[in-house]
N, C-alpha and C positions, 0 to 999 in steps of 0.2 A: 875623204875623211876631214872633218873640221880640225883646226888647230886645238890642242889640248884634249882631244878625244882619242881614245885608243880602242880599236876593235881587235880582239884576238883572232888569230887565223882560224877560219872555219867555224866561227861562232856568231850567233845572233845577238850576243850581248855587247853593248858599247859601254865603256866606263868613261865618265867624264868628271872633271873637278867640279865641286860644288860652287854655286854662285854665292854671293854675299847674302842674298835673300833666303837661301836655303840653310844657312849655318845653324839655325835653331833645331833642325831635324837630327842632328848628330849627338845630342845630349839628352839625358833622361828628362821626361816630362811628367806631368801630373797624370794620374790615371784617366781623368776626364779628357785631357789633350790627346793622350795615347788612343783612347776610344774614338774620338773625333777624327783623327788621322788615320784610323784603320790599322794601328800598330798591331802586329802579330807577336813580335818578340825580337830578341837579338842574340846573336852568337858572339861570345866574348872569346878572344883568341890570344895566344902568346906563342912565341917561338922557343921557349925554354931558355935555360941559362947560357947556352952556346949559340942561340940564334938560328938553329937548323931544325928544331923539333916543331911540331904542330899541335898544341893543346887547345881544346875548345870546349865550351859549355853553352848549352842552350838555356836562355832565360825567357819564358813566356811572359808577354805583357798585355795581351789582348784576349778577346773571347776565344775559347778553345775551338769553336767551330771554324774560325779562320785558319787554324793550323791543321788543315786537312791534307789528304794525299797529294793533290795537285800542287799545293804550296810546297809540301816537303820534298817532292820530286824536283821542283824547279829550284828550290834553295840549294839542294845538293849539286845541281848542274852549275848554278852560279858560283858556289864555293869552289868546286873543282876547277872551274875556269879561272877564277882569281888565283888559285894556288899555282897556276902555271906562270904567273906574272908578279903582281904586287904582293901576293901572300905566299910566295914561294919560300922565303926565309926573311930574316931581319935585314940582311944586306940588300936583298932585291927590293924590300919595302922602302928602305932608306933611299935608294937610288931613284925609285919610282917617284917618291914624294919630291925629291929635289928636282927631277926632270919635269914633273907635271904640275907642281904647285898645288893649289886647292886648300890653302890655309883656312881654317874655320875658326872664328872668334879671335881673340887676342893671344892665343897660345901658338907660338911659332913652331911647336913640335907636333901639333895636331892638324892633320890634313883630312879633307873629306872628299869622297868620291861617290858618284851615283851611277847605279845601274838600273835602268828601267826596262821592263818587259811589258807585254800587253796588260797584264793584271797586277803586277807587283812593282814596288820601288824598294831598292835595296840601298841603304845608305852606309857606306863603309868609312868609319873614322879610324884613321891610322895614327899611331903614336910611336914612331920608330926610335924608341929609347929602350936600351937593355934594362932588365929588372922590373918591368911593369907589364901590364897587359898591353899588347901592341896594336890590337884592333878590336873594334866592335862593328858588327854588321847588323844593322837594324832593318827589319822588313816591315813593309806597309802594304796592305791590300788597297790598290788603287781604286777599285770599284766602290769600297766603303768610303774612302777618302773623297772621291768626286761627289758622292751623294751628300756626305756631311759638309763639305766645304762650300757646296752650293748654298747651303743654309746659313753659314756664318763663317767670318774670316779666321784664319789661324793665328793664334797667339804665338809670336816667335820669341818673345822675351818678356821678362818681368823684372821690375826693379823694386826692391823692398828697401825702404828708408828706415833710419834708426828709430823713428817714432812708430813703426810698424805699418805705415801706409804702403800699399802695393799698387803699382800701375802696370797694367799690361799693355804691350805693344803689338800691333799687327803689321807695322811698317818697319822694315829692318833699318832704314836710315834714321828714323826717329828714335828707335830704340838704341842704336849705337851711340847717337849724340846724347841721350838722356842717361845712359848707364854710367854711374860714377866710376871712373877708372876703366872704362870699357867693359866688355862682357865678363871679364874675369871676376868682378864683384857683383854682377847683376843678377845672380840667381840661376844662371845656367849651370847644370851639374854634369 
């Protein structure tokens, strides 16, 4: 097992901290970017006011045909497995984030983890803070993503200047250097 990767016992799923180049996958994108990346949707989760409950809502973001039975079954498996560790409760999430890192963007309370299977990529953004939604699990269809990304690069960030000019970046380092005040003010949502 590589450093900073964790495989759950008896599981084919490996969860790993996001790299700097993947940070843009953890925040809302335009519908065009969602389509190009094969986004299916995301599950928004929180642990209730005592940190031990599990509330969740599904938000579709892509074509309905991607949200088929194969995907739904695998999503359930992935969420069930994550609920034995990082998504067990707020205390477990907090400890997991402290132990494994994976900060995404310039927000020290947001951590990103990726689970990839043969056909899907799941991007788990954790916000281990009471009183807010603590996690978002965004799902992408890798078959669609591979096909579309072969045609054009991914926009990982966009800077909008006061005069209305927008610049899109496909290189994470260039984006991070160009973003005024870092990613916090650079249009990532």
